[in-house]
KOLMIDREN-104413 format. One record per residue (C-alpha): x, y, z; residue number from 1; chain. Coordinates in steps of 0.02 Angstrom, whole numbers. Layout:
N
+--------+--------+--------+-----+--------+
!     px !     py !     pz ! num ! chaine !
+--------+--------+--------+-----+--------+
!      X !      Y !      Z ! NUM !      A !
...
+--------+--------+--------+-----+--------+
//
This chain:
384
+--------+--------+--------+-----+--------+
!     px !     py !     pz ! num ! chaine !
+--------+--------+--------+-----+--------+
!      3 !      6 !    -14 !   1 !      A !
!     69 !    175 !    -24 !   2 !      A !
!     50 !    277 !     86 !   3 !      A !
!    120 !    433 !     -7 !   4 !      A !
!     31 !    588 !    -30 !   5 !      A !
!    -26 !    610 !   -217 !   6 !      A !
!     52 !    785 !   -316 !   7 !      A !
!   -119 !    866 !   -251 !   8 !      A !
!   -128 !    810 !    -74 !   9 !      A !
!     65 !    878 !    -70 !  10 !      A !
!     44 !   1038 !   -164 !  11 !      A !
!   -124 !   1054 !    -12 !  12 !      A !
!     20 !    986 !    107 !  13 !      A !
!    151 !   1100 !     62 !  14 !      A !
!      9 !   1265 !     44 !  15 !      A !
!    -43 !   1236 !    234 !  16 !      A !
!    117 !   1224 !    280 !  17 !      A !
!    199 !   1391 !    211 !  18 !      A !
!     14 !   1488 !    273 !  19 !      A !
!     32 !   1437 !    438 !  20 !      A !
!    230 !   1459 !    453 !  21 !      A !
!    175 !   1639 !    400 !  22 !      A !
!     18 !   1668 !    514 !  23 !      A !
!     34 !   1547 !    656 !  24 !      A !
!    185 !   1525 !    780 !  25 !      A !
!    181 !   1506 !    981 !  26 !      A !
!    169 !   1684 !   1022 !  27 !      A !
!     43 !   1710 !    905 !  28 !      A !
!    -68 !   1588 !    964 !  29 !      A !
!    -60 !   1638 !   1136 !  30 !      A !
!   -127 !   1803 !   1078 !  31 !      A !
!   -257 !   1732 !    976 !  32 !      A !
!   -336 !   1650 !   1111 !  33 !      A !
!   -352 !   1847 !   1208 !  34 !      A !
!   -403 !   1927 !   1043 !  35 !      A !
!   -583 !   1838 !    967 !  36 !      A !
!   -575 !   1957 !    833 !  37 !      A !
!   -407 !   1912 !    770 !  38 !      A !
!   -464 !   1709 !    789 !  39 !      A !
!   -611 !   1758 !    685 !  40 !      A !
!   -497 !   1855 !    550 !  41 !      A !
!   -375 !   1699 !    552 !  42 !      A !
!   -523 !   1599 !    500 !  43 !      A !
!   -601 !   1697 !    360 !  44 !      A !
!   -438 !   1700 !    283 !  45 !      A !
!   -413 !   1485 !    314 !  46 !      A !
!   -575 !   1487 !    208 !  47 !      A !
!   -513 !   1605 !     68 !  48 !      A !
!   -370 !   1503 !     70 !  49 !      A !
!   -485 !   1356 !     24 !  50 !      A !
!   -445 !   1243 !    174 !  51 !      A !
!   -626 !   1204 !    208 !  52 !      A !
!   -666 !   1146 !     37 !  53 !      A !
!   -548 !   1008 !     78 !  54 !      A !
!   -680 !    910 !    183 !  55 !      A !
!   -809 !    909 !     30 !  56 !      A !
!   -805 !    825 !   -128 !  57 !      A !
!   -834 !    920 !   -294 !  58 !      A !
!  -1022 !    848 !   -290 !  59 !      A !
!  -1040 !    938 !   -114 !  60 !      A !
!   -968 !   1104 !   -182 !  61 !      A !
!   -781 !   1087 !   -117 !  62 !      A !
!   -637 !    998 !   -215 !  63 !      A !
!   -572 !    863 !   -110 !  64 !      A !
!   -528 !    685 !   -205 !  65 !      A !
!   -575 !    599 !    -43 !  66 !      A !
!   -564 !    614 !    124 !  67 !      A !
!   -372 !    597 !    144 !  68 !      A !
!   -364 !    797 !     72 !  69 !      A !
!   -435 !    858 !    236 !  70 !      A !
!   -355 !    746 !    348 !  71 !      A !
!   -170 !    814 !    268 !  72 !      A !
!   -263 !    995 !    316 !  73 !      A !
!   -278 !    902 !    487 !  74 !      A !
!    -84 !    849 !    493 !  75 !      A !
!    -38 !   1022 !    476 !  76 !      A !
!   -145 !   1095 !    629 !  77 !      A !
!    -81 !    989 !    714 !  78 !      A !
!    116 !   1042 !    662 !  79 !      A !
!     77 !   1208 !    714 !  80 !      A !
!    -45 !   1160 !    868 !  81 !      A !
!   -179 !   1282 !    770 !  82 !      A !
!   -337 !   1299 !    892 !  83 !      A !
!   -455 !   1357 !    748 !  84 !      A !
!   -614 !   1252 !    767 !  85 !      A !
!   -605 !   1158 !    586 !  86 !      A !
!   -607 !    984 !    644 !  87 !      A !
!   -770 !   1017 !    726 !  88 !      A !
!   -854 !   1140 !    597 !  89 !      A !
!   -786 !   1053 !    427 !  90 !      A !
!   -756 !    890 !    461 !  91 !      A !
!   -886 !    826 !    587 !  92 !      A !
!  -1003 !    963 !    568 !  93 !      A !
!   -960 !    942 !    379 !  94 !      A !
!  -1005 !    765 !    373 !  95 !      A !
!  -1170 !    789 !    471 !  96 !      A !
!  -1221 !    924 !    381 !  97 !      A !
!  -1178 !    836 !    209 !  98 !      A !
!  -1230 !    674 !    251 !  99 !      A !
!  -1408 !    712 !    318 ! 100 !      A !
!  -1486 !    879 !    246 ! 101 !      A !
!  -1558 !    881 !     59 ! 102 !      A !
!  -1585 !   1028 !    -86 ! 103 !      A !
!  -1558 !   1192 !    -52 ! 104 !      A !
!  -1530 !   1204 !    109 ! 105 !      A !
!  -1382 !   1051 !    109 ! 106 !      A !
!  -1311 !   1184 !    -32 ! 107 !      A !
!  -1321 !   1345 !     78 ! 108 !      A !
!  -1261 !   1254 !    236 ! 109 !      A !
!  -1086 !   1181 !    153 ! 110 !      A !
!  -1067 !   1349 !     70 ! 111 !      A !
!  -1078 !   1444 !    230 ! 112 !      A !
!   -953 !   1321 !    294 ! 113 !      A !
!   -843 !   1328 !    153 ! 114 !      A !
!   -851 !   1520 !    138 ! 115 !      A !
!   -805 !   1530 !    320 ! 116 !      A !
!   -961 !   1619 !    375 ! 117 !      A !
!  -1016 !   1488 !    491 ! 118 !      A !
!   -945 !   1367 !    632 ! 119 !      A !
!  -1042 !   1218 !    683 ! 120 !      A !
!  -1019 !   1130 !    854 ! 121 !      A !
!  -1102 !    948 !    887 ! 122 !      A !
!  -1187 !    927 !   1050 ! 123 !      A !
!  -1224 !    751 !   1063 ! 124 !      A !
!  -1191 !    627 !   1201 ! 125 !      A !
!  -1190 !    639 !   1392 ! 126 !      A !
!  -1015 !    693 !   1366 ! 127 !      A !
!   -900 !    772 !   1225 ! 128 !      A !
!   -751 !    620 !   1255 ! 129 !      A !
!   -860 !    472 !   1217 ! 130 !      A !
!   -927 !    386 !   1064 ! 131 !      A !
!  -1102 !    385 !   1110 ! 132 !      A !
!  -1225 !    511 !   1023 ! 133 !      A !
!  -1373 !    401 !   1113 ! 134 !      A !
!  -1343 !    469 !   1275 ! 135 !      A !
!  -1398 !    627 !   1236 ! 136 !      A !
!  -1435 !    758 !   1379 ! 137 !      A !
!  -1557 !    843 !   1268 ! 138 !      A !
!  -1738 !    800 !   1238 ! 139 !      A !
!  -1878 !    849 !   1114 ! 140 !      A !
!  -2056 !    858 !   1124 ! 141 !      A !
!  -2188 !    889 !    983 ! 142 !      A !
!  -2288 !   1048 !   1000 ! 143 !      A !
!  -2424 !   1068 !    867 ! 144 !      A !
!  -2328 !   1062 !    708 ! 145 !      A !
!  -2164 !   1116 !    777 ! 146 !      A !
!  -2031 !   1028 !    940 ! 147 !      A !
!  -1986 !   1099 !   1093 ! 148 !      A !
!  -1810 !   1068 !   1120 ! 149 !      A !
!  -1723 !   1055 !   1325 ! 150 !      A !
!  -1569 !    998 !   1413 ! 151 !      A !
!  -1387 !   1057 !   1462 ! 152 !      A !
!  -1221 !    981 !   1398 ! 153 !      A !
!  -1083 !   1040 !   1512 ! 154 !      A !
!   -928 !   1046 !   1370 ! 155 !      A !
!   -992 !   1074 !   1180 ! 156 !      A !
!   -822 !   1082 !   1099 ! 157 !      A !
!   -810 !   1244 !    988 ! 158 !      A !
!   -979 !   1309 !   1076 ! 159 !      A !
!   -912 !   1447 !   1131 ! 160 !      A !
!   -892 !   1517 !    945 ! 161 !      A !
!  -1003 !   1427 !    853 ! 162 !      A !
!  -1154 !   1514 !    763 ! 163 !      A !
!  -1248 !   1331 !    742 ! 164 !      A !
!  -1265 !   1203 !    849 ! 165 !      A !
!  -1306 !   1014 !    772 ! 166 !      A !
!  -1412 !    954 !    934 ! 167 !      A !
!  -1450 !    774 !    965 ! 168 !      A !
!  -1611 !    761 !   1062 ! 169 !      A !
!  -1681 !    609 !   1129 ! 170 !      A !
!  -1868 !    606 !   1044 ! 171 !      A !
!  -1933 !    416 !   1079 ! 172 !      A !
!  -1863 !    302 !   1180 ! 173 !      A !
!  -1765 !    296 !   1334 ! 174 !      A !
!  -1555 !    354 !   1360 ! 175 !      A !
!  -1456 !    216 !   1288 ! 176 !      A !
!  -1573 !    169 !   1152 ! 177 !      A !
!  -1508 !    186 !    981 ! 178 !      A !
!  -1678 !    223 !    894 ! 179 !      A !
!  -1759 !    363 !    966 ! 180 !      A !
!  -1626 !    511 !    937 ! 181 !      A !
!  -1666 !    677 !    815 ! 182 !      A !
!  -1524 !    791 !    747 ! 183 !      A !
!  -1594 !    981 !    740 ! 184 !      A !
!  -1486 !   1130 !    691 ! 185 !      A !
!  -1482 !   1260 !    800 ! 186 !      A !
!  -1436 !   1435 !    796 ! 187 !      A !
!  -1351 !   1512 !    935 ! 188 !      A !
!  -1447 !   1670 !    936 ! 189 !      A !
!  -1606 !   1568 !    931 ! 190 !      A !
!  -1738 !   1611 !   1093 ! 191 !      A !
!  -1698 !   1503 !   1228 ! 192 !      A !
!  -1520 !   1465 !   1203 ! 193 !      A !
!  -1380 !   1505 !   1306 ! 194 !      A !
!  -1199 !   1474 !   1319 ! 195 !      A !
!  -1067 !   1492 !   1433 ! 196 !      A !
!   -889 !   1521 !   1366 ! 197 !      A !
!   -754 !   1394 !   1419 ! 198 !      A !
!   -577 !   1351 !   1372 ! 199 !      A !
!   -505 !   1177 !   1361 ! 200 !      A !
!   -343 !   1127 !   1440 ! 201 !      A !
!   -255 !   1118 !   1254 ! 202 !      A !
!   -336 !   1288 !   1231 ! 203 !      A !
!   -473 !   1260 !   1134 ! 204 !      A !
!   -628 !   1326 !   1150 ! 205 !      A !
!   -781 !   1264 !   1220 ! 206 !      A !
!   -955 !   1319 !   1314 ! 207 !      A !
!  -1090 !   1237 !   1407 ! 208 !      A !
!  -1239 !   1225 !   1312 ! 209 !      A !
!  -1428 !   1262 !   1385 ! 210 !      A !
!  -1570 !   1244 !   1280 ! 211 !      A !
!  -1756 !   1304 !   1349 ! 212 !      A !
!  -1892 !   1254 !   1266 ! 213 !      A !
!  -1800 !   1319 !   1106 ! 214 !      A !
!  -1942 !   1305 !    966 ! 215 !      A !
!  -1885 !   1225 !    805 ! 216 !      A !
!  -1954 !   1176 !    653 ! 217 !      A !
!  -1978 !   1030 !    532 ! 218 !      A !
!  -1863 !   1129 !    428 ! 219 !      A !
!  -1710 !   1127 !    577 ! 220 !      A !
!  -1727 !    928 !    573 ! 221 !      A !
!  -1572 !    852 !    493 ! 222 !      A !
!  -1594 !    688 !    447 ! 223 !      A !
!  -1730 !    563 !    488 ! 224 !      A !
!  -1837 !    580 !    644 ! 225 !      A !
!  -1797 !    457 !    769 ! 226 !      A !
!  -1635 !    394 !    700 ! 227 !      A !
!  -1494 !    514 !    700 ! 228 !      A !
!  -1363 !    363 !    775 ! 229 !      A !
!  -1300 !    306 !    634 ! 230 !      A !
!  -1272 !    480 !    541 ! 231 !      A !
!  -1185 !    550 !    696 ! 232 !      A !
!  -1071 !    379 !    722 ! 233 !      A !
!  -1016 !    396 !    550 ! 234 !      A !
!   -972 !    599 !    572 ! 235 !      A !
!   -885 !    535 !    721 ! 236 !      A !
!   -777 !    411 !    646 ! 237 !      A !
!   -723 !    549 !    552 ! 238 !      A !
!   -674 !    645 !    690 ! 239 !      A !
!   -574 !    504 !    749 ! 240 !      A !
!   -477 !    484 !    610 ! 241 !      A !
!   -466 !    678 !    602 ! 242 !      A !
!   -369 !    673 !    759 ! 243 !      A !
!   -263 !    563 !    718 ! 244 !      A !
!   -175 !    605 !    578 ! 245 !      A !
!   -180 !    787 !    691 ! 246 !      A !
!    -82 !    686 !    825 ! 247 !      A !
!     34 !    622 !    660 ! 248 !      A !
!     71 !    825 !    615 ! 249 !      A !
!    127 !    859 !    816 ! 250 !      A !
!    217 !    713 !    826 ! 251 !      A !
!    305 !    714 !    662 ! 252 !      A !
!    338 !    893 !    717 ! 253 !      A !
!    406 !    832 !    913 ! 254 !      A !
!    536 !    702 !    824 ! 255 !      A !
!    663 !    803 !    740 ! 256 !      A !
!    647 !    960 !    871 ! 257 !      A !
!    677 !    854 !   1009 ! 258 !      A !
!    849 !    783 !    905 ! 259 !      A !
!    901 !    936 !    870 ! 260 !      A !
!    882 !    987 !   1040 ! 261 !      A !
!    994 !    828 !   1105 ! 262 !      A !
!   1115 !    873 !    977 ! 263 !      A !
!   1147 !   1064 !   1065 ! 264 !      A !
!   1118 !   1016 !   1236 ! 265 !      A !
!   1282 !    977 !   1324 ! 266 !      A !
!   1291 !    868 !   1466 ! 267 !      A !
!   1440 !    796 !   1544 ! 268 !      A !
!   1553 !    868 !   1423 ! 269 !      A !
!   1471 !    801 !   1265 ! 270 !      A !
!   1308 !    835 !   1170 ! 271 !      A !
!   1156 !    714 !   1232 ! 272 !      A !
!   1153 !    648 !   1052 ! 273 !      A !
!   1323 !    556 !   1100 ! 274 !      A !
!   1249 !    448 !   1239 ! 275 !      A !
!   1164 !    280 !   1149 ! 276 !      A !
!   1017 !    242 !   1276 ! 277 !      A !
!    958 !    422 !   1204 ! 278 !      A !
!    998 !    361 !   1022 ! 279 !      A !
!    876 !    238 !   1045 ! 280 !      A !
!    764 !    339 !   1129 ! 281 !      A !
!    757 !    445 !    977 ! 282 !      A !
!    742 !    294 !    848 ! 283 !      A !
!    607 !    238 !    961 ! 284 !      A !
!    510 !    405 !    936 ! 285 !      A !
!    521 !    368 !    733 ! 286 !      A !
!    462 !    208 !    737 ! 287 !      A !
!    311 !    263 !    813 ! 288 !      A !
!    277 !    400 !    742 ! 289 !      A !
!    302 !    293 !    563 ! 290 !      A !
!    186 !    156 !    644 ! 291 !      A !
!     54 !    269 !    676 ! 292 !      A !
!     64 !    366 !    531 ! 293 !      A !
!     39 !    216 !    429 ! 294 !      A !
!   -111 !    157 !    522 ! 295 !      A !
!   -208 !    347 !    522 ! 296 !      A !
!   -182 !    350 !    328 ! 297 !      A !
!   -242 !    178 !    310 ! 298 !      A !
!   -411 !    236 !    422 ! 299 !      A !
!   -421 !    394 !    306 ! 300 !      A !
!   -418 !    301 !    159 ! 301 !      A !
!   -585 !    175 !    246 ! 302 !      A !
!   -670 !    331 !    278 ! 303 !      A !
!   -778 !    323 !    108 ! 304 !      A !
!   -793 !    145 !    122 ! 305 !      A !
!   -910 !      3 !    189 ! 306 !      A !
!   -974 !     60 !    363 ! 307 !      A !
!   -892 !    -81 !    476 ! 308 !      A !
!   -730 !    -53 !    401 ! 309 !      A !
!   -729 !    116 !    424 ! 310 !      A !
!   -761 !     80 !    624 ! 311 !      A !
!   -633 !    -28 !    631 ! 312 !      A !
!   -505 !     56 !    550 ! 313 !      A !
!   -540 !    215 !    638 ! 314 !      A !
!   -522 !    110 !    792 ! 315 !      A !
!   -373 !     14 !    748 ! 316 !      A !
!   -309 !    194 !    722 ! 317 !      A !
!   -357 !    271 !    880 ! 318 !      A !
!   -263 !    142 !    968 ! 319 !      A !
!   -108 !    154 !    881 ! 320 !      A !
!    -96 !    349 !    893 ! 321 !      A !
!   -133 !    362 !   1068 ! 322 !      A !
!     -9 !    222 !   1123 ! 323 !      A !
!    137 !    317 !    988 ! 324 !      A !
!     72 !    492 !   1047 ! 325 !      A !
!    102 !    446 !   1211 ! 326 !      A !
!    263 !    365 !   1211 ! 327 !      A !
!    320 !    522 !   1090 ! 328 !      A !
!    264 !    649 !   1187 ! 329 !      A !
!    320 !    597 !   1336 ! 330 !      A !
!    507 !    569 !   1277 ! 331 !      A !
!    515 !    745 !   1185 ! 332 !      A !
!    463 !    817 !   1364 ! 333 !      A !
!    577 !    712 !   1443 ! 334 !      A !
!    725 !    742 !   1347 ! 335 !      A !
!    712 !    912 !   1347 ! 336 !      A !
!    682 !    906 !   1538 ! 337 !      A !
!    623 !   1048 !   1645 ! 338 !      A !
!    613 !   1187 !   1470 ! 339 !      A !
!    509 !   1030 !   1400 ! 340 !      A !
!    371 !   1104 !   1518 ! 341 !      A !
!    396 !   1281 !   1507 ! 342 !      A !
!    265 !   1394 !   1458 ! 343 !      A !
!    381 !   1487 !   1327 ! 344 !      A !
!    428 !   1313 !   1240 ! 345 !      A !
!    299 !   1244 !   1104 ! 346 !      A !
!    365 !   1051 !   1147 ! 347 !      A !
!    246 !   1053 !   1325 ! 348 !      A !
!     87 !   1132 !   1211 ! 349 !      A !
!    113 !    986 !   1113 ! 350 !      A !
!    119 !    853 !   1251 ! 351 !      A !
!    -30 !    930 !   1325 ! 352 !      A !
!   -141 !    922 !   1150 ! 353 !      A !
!   -103 !    732 !   1117 ! 354 !      A !
!   -153 !    689 !   1294 ! 355 !      A !
!   -306 !    781 !   1261 ! 356 !      A !
!   -326 !    705 !   1097 ! 357 !      A !
!   -297 !    517 !   1166 ! 358 !      A !
!   -458 !    554 !   1267 ! 359 !      A !
!   -529 !    643 !   1115 ! 360 !      A !
!   -727 !    528 !   1074 ! 361 !      A !
!   -648 !    376 !   1157 ! 362 !      A !
!   -505 !    340 !   1240 ! 363 !      A !
!   -369 !    199 !   1198 ! 364 !      A !
!   -474 !     75 !   1282 ! 365 !      A !
!   -641 !    122 !   1220 ! 366 !      A !
!   -561 !    112 !   1023 ! 367 !      A !
!   -498 !    -76 !   1084 ! 368 !      A !
!   -636 !   -141 !   1154 ! 369 !      A !
!   -755 !    -61 !    999 ! 370 !      A !
!   -623 !   -154 !    857 ! 371 !      A !
!   -628 !   -336 !    950 ! 372 !      A !
!   -808 !   -297 !    932 ! 373 !      A !
!   -809 !   -258 !    762 ! 374 !      A !
!   -686 !   -387 !    719 ! 375 !      A !
!   -761 !   -550 !    653 ! 376 !      A !
!   -694 !   -722 !    735 ! 377 !      A !
!   -580 !   -841 !    634 ! 378 !      A !
!   -658 !   -983 !    540 ! 379 !      A !
!   -595 !  -1080 !    669 ! 380 !      A !
!   -637 !   -987 !    800 ! 381 !      A !
!   -816 !   -974 !    722 ! 382 !      A !
!   -826 !  -1174 !    683 ! 383 !      A !
!   -777 !  -1208 !    868 ! 384 !      A !
+--------+--------+--------+-----+--------+
//
């Protein structure tokens, strides 16, 4: 299997890398966290560059040949520690809009995302960490021809800046049932919607979201009534693979950055790179990164295929990337010593983000169990 980007993907890779090298370093990142207007301006520039279009096929209004194109963007966002909500808007939200909406509403919603005019946030499940949209915190009841939606979710990623929320609400059955969950597209300024902005430990935006009898019509529905779980799970699988590729971008930076530091840091009269035990650690960091990269790319190429294979490969990638990222991040911090956890050096910020990625959308243990449950028994086992 060829794990190299094709010519168009390589061009996209280089374009995003040059743009972020000019626009986004660690100092800029810190300034953006305190300046919402500057954050919004960078988002518009990313849209003008066409990055949102990489998450949509030509038929959908974008330019992607496959979802691998969006994963190229995620790789570079990881390398540069970008906190813009590309993952939540273009990839997760984009997959739900593209897969669940129809006609002119679908075209308009996608066009707004591609143009950078809309930001999306998914409010599904009892927690933002787990792959369980059926455990939603929101409920919807019919009121005449409309719906009334109420509930509270403590942490909605990108909830602080979202212009629209994709809300999974229970419309039938009991909590935990796969049937009976419906998706609604809710404008952030709608009466009854309130939010409290938060910052997560890795500096990404989030919010506590509260809906109090928010009145919605059938025009706000996304996908079929009572059967939204498969659509959300598919979007979250895309999110899983996206954060895996983001982690690869981070690890691909940490390995050479750490190697360079060991060549210049003198200890006991010699550079750290001269000590054989540390050379072995560096080699292991490189091997772990390449192993994880291969698995992340396999998962990316599986996104447009069979649903079972998509889930299996997404979980397999999350397990391998989680283990590799934990090793690479830890070694990078250790080899940098006290500098590795300083605010002024990006190494510690990469380490924090990698640890958060390990928890997002299900941790290593969760995805190992899911992979096992989705894997058919071997013929001799089945016969037994």
